[in-house]
N, C-alpha and C positions, 0 to 999 in steps of 0.2 A: 503494500500499500504507500501511498503518497501523502503524508500528513502536510497540511497547508494551515498556517495560523494567519488569519487576518490581522490580528494584533500580536506579532511575534514576541512583544516584550512580556506577554501573559503567559506564553508557553510553559514556564516552569511551574505555573500555580496549580496545573492539574495534578501534580504529583505532590506538591508541598501542602496545599490546603483542603484538598478535597477528603472528606471523612465519611463514608456511607453511612456511619453509625450516628452521626450528628446533623445530616441533612436530610431533608424530605423529597430531593430529587435524584434522578439517576446520573450515573457518570457521563452518559450521552447527552443529557441536558446540560450538565455542567461544561462539557466540552463546547456544546454549541453556544452558550453564553461567553466563553473565551473566544469564539470565532474560529475553532478548530474544525478542519475540514479534512476528512480521511478518505481519499480516493483509491479504489481498488484498482489493480493491474487492468482488470477488463474495462474499467471506466475510462483509464489513461489511454488505453489502446484504441477504444472507440473514438475518444476525443482526438488522438493523433491522426487517426485514419480520416476522421471527417474534416479535419484542417488541411490534409493533404489534398483530399477530394476537391475541397473548395479552391484550393491554390491551382490545381489543374484546370478547373472549369473556368478560371479567371483567363487562362490563355496567354497571359503575359507576365513577365517578372515585375516585381514592385521596384519603382524608380527611387525609392527611399524609405528609411524606417517610418518616416511619417506617413508615407503612402501605405505601408503595411498596417500601421496602427489604424489610421483613419478608414481604411477598407472594412473594418468591422469583422474580418474573417474568424478572428478568434472568438469574439463575442456570439456571432451566429453559430459557430460550431459547438460552443458551449450550451447554447440555449436550444439546440436542435433536439426535438423530443426523442429521435432515434439514439442519441447518444445518452441520454437519461442522466447528465450530470445535476440538472436542477428539477428533476421530476419530483413534483410534491410541493414545488414553490408556485405561489401564485403572484400576481401584481401586488396583493396585499402584504406579502412577506418578502419582498425582494431586498429589503433592507436589513434582513437578517444576516448575522455575521458569518453565516455557513453558506450563504448563497454566493456561489462562485462566479465572478465577473472577469471580463478581459483585463481589467486593471490588477486583479490579483494574479493572473497569469503573467502580465507583463512585469510586475514586481519581483516574480520568480525568475523570469528570463533576462531581466536587465543586466545581470552581471556577465552573461554570455552571449547576449544578443548583440551583433555588430553588423555593419553594412560590408558587403562582400568586397573583397579586392583581390582579383585573380592574377595569378601569375602562371605563366606558360613556359615550357622548354619545348621549342621547336627545332627539330634536325631537318636539313634539308639536302638533297643529292642532285647533282647534276653532271651530265657527260657531253663530250663533243665528238661527234662521229665524222670520219674522213668522208668528205664528199665524193671522192673518187672511190672509195671502198665502203659503201654504207654499213656494212657489217663489221668494221673495224673502229673501235673506240680509241681515240688518240688523247683524250684528257678527261680526268674525274675530278670532282671537288665535292666536298663535304663541309657544311657549316653547321652552327649551333647558334641559337638566339634565345635570350630569356625575354619575355615581353609580359608586359604588365598593363592590365586594364586599369585606368584612373577614372576619377569622378567626371572630368570634364567631357563635354559632348564633342562630336566630330566639328560642328561648327559652333564654337562657343559664344558667337554673337547672337545667336538664336535663343539659347537656353543657359541658364545657371545650372550648376551641377545638382542642386536640390529640386529642380523644376522638372515636371512631366515634360517629356520632349515634344516639340512643335517643329513643324517644318519638315519638308519631305526628307532631307539628309540626315537630320537627327532621328527621326522616326525610323528610318530604314537601317541607319548604321550604328546608332546609339552612341556608346561612349568611346573615347580615343584609347588607343594602345600606344606604349612607348616602349622601345628597345632598351632595355637596362644592361645587357651585356650581349656581346657577339664575338665569336671565335671561329676561325678556319680550323677544321679537323683534318687529321691524317688518317690513313687506313687503319692504323693501329688504335685510334680512339673509337672506332666503330664497334 
């Protein structure tokens, strides 16, 4: 299971202060008052699958973390009845400390959520064929480049890095790539 505390500073009290001999409510009710939510592996799996499905249906990547958050994909996945995360909650008790929200998920993801920065290693090969003897290769070359995608768009005059792309070139080609390293390779490097 995955325990989530809406009020993490109160997490220790469920062991320190709860005494079933002196209180007239259950441990589950005590946890609910603390804002503790215990999700099962099956609930987490259904939630994750629902988020992935929604991202695939979107059909395009998110342009920024703000775009991801504003899309409401997490909120919609959490509230999907087929996932069952907030089943039993109504609009009257959405303020309950155990009602899971997108904000709860984002507070858990914040330390590990970051914008993607892709780096690729690309190797290329080329040869030269003797024009008089087409089956005879007279030269070969190999090279290697490390290429990194950066936040700037291909045409930075059209859009800032945090904007959704506009204009044909930025919509088609997206972000810029820069070569961060390049070297020629020998046969032994291959």
